[in-house]
C-alpha positions in Angstrom: 26.3 -24.5 2.4 24.7 -21.2 2.9 21.1 -21.0 4.1 18.4 -19.4 1.9 17.1 -16.3 3.6 13.6 -15.2 2.7 13.3 -11.5 2.4 9.8 -10.2 2.8 9.0 -7.4 0.4 6.2 -4.8 0.4 4.3 -3.3 -2.5 5.1 0.0 -4.0 1.9 1.6 -2.8 2.6 0.3 0.8 6.1 1.8 0.6 4.6 5.2 -0.5 2.1 5.2 2.3 4.9 4.2 4.8 7.1 7.1 3.7 4.2 9.6 3.8 3.5 8.4 7.4 7.2 9.1 8.2 6.7 12.6 7.0 3.3 13.3 8.5 4.2 13.5 12.1 2.9 15.6 15.0 4.3 18.7 13.2 1.7 18.6 10.5 -1.0 19.1 13.1 0.7 21.9 14.9 2.2 24.0 12.1 -0.9 25.0 10.1 -2.2 27.1 12.9 1.2 28.9 13.3 1.5 29.3 9.5 -2.0 30.8 9.3 -0.9 33.4 12.0 1.9 34.4 9.6 0.2 34.4 6.2 -3.5 33.9 6.8 -5.4 32.4 3.8 -2.2 32.1 1.8 -0.4 30.0 4.3 -1.2 26.7 2.5 1.1 28.0 -0.3 4.0 27.6 2.0 3.7 23.8 1.6 4.0 24.1 -2.2 7.0 26.4 -2.0 8.7 24.1 0.5 8.0 21.1 -1.8 9.7 22.9 -4.6 12.7 23.7 -2.4 13.0 20.1 -1.4 12.5 18.7 -4.9 16.2 18.7 -5.9 17.1 16.9 -2.7 14.4 14.4 -3.1 15.4 13.7 -6.7 19.0 13.3 -5.6 18.2 10.8 -2.9 16.0 8.8 -5.3 18.8 8.7 -7.8 21.3 7.6 -5.1 18.9 4.8 -4.1 19.2 3.5 -7.7 23.0 3.9 -7.9 23.5 2.1 -4.6 21.1 -0.9 -4.4 20.4 -2.3 -0.9 19.7 -0.7 2.4 20.8 2.9 2.0 21.4 6.0 4.2 23.3 9.3 4.1 26.1 7.4 5.9 26.5 4.7 3.3 26.1 7.0 0.3 28.8 9.4 1.7 31.1 6.5 2.7 30.9 4.8 -0.6 31.6 7.9 -2.6 33.6 10.3 -0.4 35.3 8.0 2.1 34.8 6.9 5.7 35.3 10.4 7.2 32.5 11.8 5.1 30.4 8.9 6.0 31.1 9.3 9.7 30.2 13.1 9.6 27.1 12.5 7.5 25.8 9.7 9.7 26.3 11.5 13.0 25.0 14.8 11.6 21.9 13.1 10.5 21.4 11.2 13.8 21.9 14.3 15.9 19.5 16.2 13.7 16.9 13.5 13.9 17.2 13.2 17.7 16.2 16.9 17.9 13.4 16.6 15.4 11.9 13.5 16.9 12.1 15.1 20.4 10.2 18.1 19.2 7.6 15.9 17.4 7.1 13.7 20.5 6.6 16.9 22.6 4.0 18.1 20.0 2.3 14.7 20.0 2.2 14.7 23.8 0.6 18.2 23.7 -2.1 16.9 21.2 -2.9 13.9 23.4 -2.9 16.2 26.5 -5.9 18.1 25.2 -8.0 15.0 25.4 -6.4 12.9 28.2 -4.9 13.6 31.5 -1.6 11.8 32.1 1.9 12.2 33.4 4.5 13.3 30.8 6.8 10.6 32.2 4.1 7.9 31.7 3.5 9.1 28.1 7.2 9.1 27.3 7.6 5.5 28.7 4.6 4.2 26.8 5.8 5.9 23.6 9.2 4.3 23.8 7.7 0.9 24.6 5.5 1.2 21.5 8.5 2.1 19.3 10.4 -1.0 20.6 7.5 -3.3 20.0 6.7 -2.0 16.5 10.4 -2.3 15.6 10.3 -6.0 16.2 7.2 -6.7 14.1 7.3 -8.3 10.7 7.8 -5.8 7.8 4.5 -6.8 6.1 2.6 -6.2 9.3 4.3 -2.9 9.8 3.5 -1.8 6.2 -0.2 -2.5 6.8 -0.2 -0.7 10.1 1.6 2.3 8.6 -0.7 2.4 5.6 -3.8 2.5 7.8 -2.2 5.2 10.0 -1.3 7.3 7.0 -4.9 7.1 5.7 -6.1 8.0 9.2 -3.8 11.0 9.3 -4.6 12.3 5.8 -8.4 12.1 6.1 -8.9 14.8 8.7 -6.3 17.0 7.0 -8.3 16.9 3.8 -11.5 17.6 5.6 -10.0 20.5 7.5 -8.6 22.0 4.3 -11.9 21.7 2.6 -13.7 23.2 5.5 -11.3 26.2 5.6 -11.5 26.8 1.9 -15.2 26.2 1.2 -16.8 27.3 4.4 -14.6 29.9 6.2 -13.2 31.4 3.0 -15.6 30.4 0.2 -14.5 33.3 -2.1 -10.9 32.2 -1.6 -9.7 35.7 -1.1 -6.0 36.3 -0.4 -4.8 39.8 0.5 -1.6 41.3 -0.8 -0.2 41.3 2.8 -0.9 37.6 3.2 0.7 36.8 -0.1 3.8 38.8 0.7 4.1 36.9 4.1 4.3 33.4 2.5 8.0 33.3 3.0 7.6 33.4 6.7 5.7 30.1 6.6 8.4 28.1 4.7 10.6 27.2 7.8 7.5 25.8 9.4 6.4 23.9 6.3 9.9 22.5 5.7 9.6 20.8 9.1 6.7 18.7 7.8 8.7 17.3 4.9 11.5 15.7 6.9 11.2 11.9 6.7 11.2 11.7 2.9 14.7 10.1 3.1 13.1 7.1 4.8 12.8 5.6 1.3 16.6 5.0 1.4 16.3 2.2 4.0 13.4 0.4 2.4 14.1 0.8 -1.3 15.6 -2.7 -1.6 12.5 -4.1 0.2 10.0 -2.9 -2.4 8.6 -5.5 -4.8 9.8 -4.9 -8.4 
């Protein structure tokens, strides 16, 4: 007789906050300054334009999650529809891409911490990897609560900074023609901040309802 396995599920709101946390990495704290150098007061529009560019991809992934219930990924979606070779190529392309992205994000995070604390890069990397190993072994419900709190912690200062920039530094909300024309230069940097949305693939079957 088979054993009954209890699958712990998380709420929809927790899933949303978890996915937002995957997207809001170190890049979100580093890119606004670089974007402002390119497009000044209009730089925030780069996020909106990048969201529009990403929307068809996001909608496709969301639809794929419905068509293929269970733990999903680019590998499984490609393998189930186009064959093992497509799955292999999709999986490894995604993994290699993420290795590069996470490395850059970890470097950025280390730079942020380096402004406040003095530590060896090797020590930081070691502690960071230990933290990832520990958090990966924790119960999903506990992880969802931790991620939700971290997401709220990340979002709060961003909202305050945006409000400060708009209402204090630029109360008239004036955007010059040159700044508006330079918005396109901010899109590559803003796109970086949206990666991680596909994390919903691996947790869609763990969401209540």
